[in-house]
N, C-alpha and C positions, 0 to 999 in steps of 0.2 A: 959059545961064540957063533956057532953055525945057526942056532935058532934066532939070534938077534939079527943076522944077515937076511935070513929067509923072510921074515915078517915084513920088513920094509919093501922088499922086492915084490912080495905077494900083494901088498897094499897098493903099490904103484901100478901093478898090472890090472888090478880090479878097477882102479880109478880111471885108467886109460880106456878100458872097455866101456865103462859107464859114460865117459865123455863122447866116445865114438857113437854109441847107441843113441845118446841124446841128440847129437848133431843130425843123425839120420832121421830122427822123428821130426825135428824142426824143418828139415829139408822137404819132408812130405807135406807139411802144412803150408809152406811158402808157395804162393801162387794158387792156392786152393780156392774154395768158394763153390758156388753153384755150377754144375756141369754145363757146358755150352753145347747146344745141339749142332750137329754137323749140317752144312748147307744141303738143301733139298733141291734136286734137279727139277726143273719145270716140266710139267706134263705137256707133251706136244702131239697134236694131230696134224698130219700133213695131207694136203690135197683132198679135203673132204668135199663131196659133191652133193648139192641139193638141186632138185629139178623144179621147174615152174609147175604149179598145180594143174592137174588134168581133171576133166570132168568125170572120167571113169574111175577116179580115186586110186589109180595104180602108181602114181608118181611118188618118188621118195623125196618128200618136200619138207619134212619136219625133223628136228634133231633134239637130243638130250645132251647137254654139255658134259655133265660129270662123268658119264660112262661112255662118251663118244659113240652114241648110237643114233643111226638114221632110221626114220620111220616112214612108211607109206601111209597115205591118207586113209586107206581102207583098214588100217590097224587102230583107228581112233577109238573104237568102242572097247578095245582090250588094253591098249597101252597109252592112250591119249592123256591120261592124268599125269604122266611122267614127262611129257614133251615140254621143251622150253621155248622153242621158236620155230618159225618157218620162213621159207623164201617165197617171193613172188616178183613178177615183173609187170609193172604198170605202164600205161601209156605216158603219163606225166611223171610218175614216181620212179620209173625205170627199175633197175635192180634194187631190191629192198629186202630187209629182214624185219620181222615183227614178232613180238611175243605171241604165244597162243592166246593169252588174255586179250590182246589188242589186234589179233589177226583180222584184216578187213573182210567183212562178210560179203562185200561185193566181189571179192576174189574167190573166196570159198567159205561157206558157212559151216563151221565145225559143230553141227548139231549133235553129233555123237558123243561129244564131251560135255558133261554138265558144267554150267557156269562156275560152280564152286571148285571144280577140279582144273580149271584153266589156269596155267601157271603164268606168273608175271616174269618178265625178263627185260633188262634195261640195256640200251645201246646208245653210243655216241661216237661220231667220228673224232678221232684224236686230232687235236690242233697242234701238237708238239712232236709226236712220234712219227718217224718215217719207216718205210719198209726195212731199211738197213738197221734201224734201232730195234725193230721187231726181231730180225734175224740174230742180233747180238745177244738177246736175252737167253740165259741158260739156267737161272736159278729162280725158284718160286719167290724168293724175297724181293726180286727185282720187279715184281708185280704189286708190291705193297702200296705203291703210290697211285694205283688205279682207283679212282673214286667212283662211287656208284652214280651212273648216269641218271637223268631225270625223265627220259622218254623211253617208251616201250617199242619204238620202231626207228629204223634208220633207212633213208631212201637215197636214191641217186648214187648208188655205190659204183666205184670205178676200180679197175685193176691198180694195185699199189696202195689203196686206202688201208689205213689201220683203224680198227674199230675197238673201242673199249666196251666191255660188257660186264654185267653181274646178274646171276640167276637168282631165283627165289630162295636158294639155300646159302646165299652169300659166297658162292664160288665165283671167282672173277678172273678176268684176263683180257687178252687181246686177240683180235682176228685180223689176218692180212689177206686181202682179196688177191687171188692169183690168176683167175680166168673167169670171164663172163661170156656166155653165148646169149645174145639178146633174144628177147621174145618170150611169149607166154604159151607157146605150143609145145609139142613133144620134144623139140630140140632145145628149148630154153633151159639154161642151167647156170650154176655158179660154182666155182671151186675156190677153196680158201684154206689157210693154215690157222690153227688155234694154239695158243699157249695159255694154260689155265693154272690157277692156284686153287687146289682143292681144299676147301675149308670144312665142308660138311657133306656127308653122303647120306641120303635119305634112307630110312628104314623101310624095307619092302614089306608090305602087308601080305 
């Protein structure tokens, strides 16, 4: 009699354990699929300063976007192939950015950089984004909508302007102009903030 009672109890216990284990496995599958990457914070540079080019080549006039590096003109022979763009202030064009490829020779002729090494970089004033919109951006994904501009220079910059850009490595983002000291002499300069989506980092040779 004892044996006939134990067997049904044992069978019921095993069945219950199997049911609980099966439910746990199904719960793990529900809601599965490809893992979702966590949001990536946007890379931000604040209050970067570029100076109007000086004839003695000592001005910090050029910049590389992806690593947030500012360059003096007299570094052209050693680092010029990595430069993206430079600043200048013209009589009619006023405060302006231009790619190294399209930097005006009447402002400064970058003869120390081989033509094949002069980088393209594209700019356009945003027609929809305000300075407040720029400030509100916190994630790289919020820059997905930035389209590649078609021109390699932007002129007539003013404080509060938001500029869309894309470099030759497809890194892209926005610039907000925060301060301009007019002129092309020793005091001429521009300050700006950058928010950038890093898509490619060049391999250094």
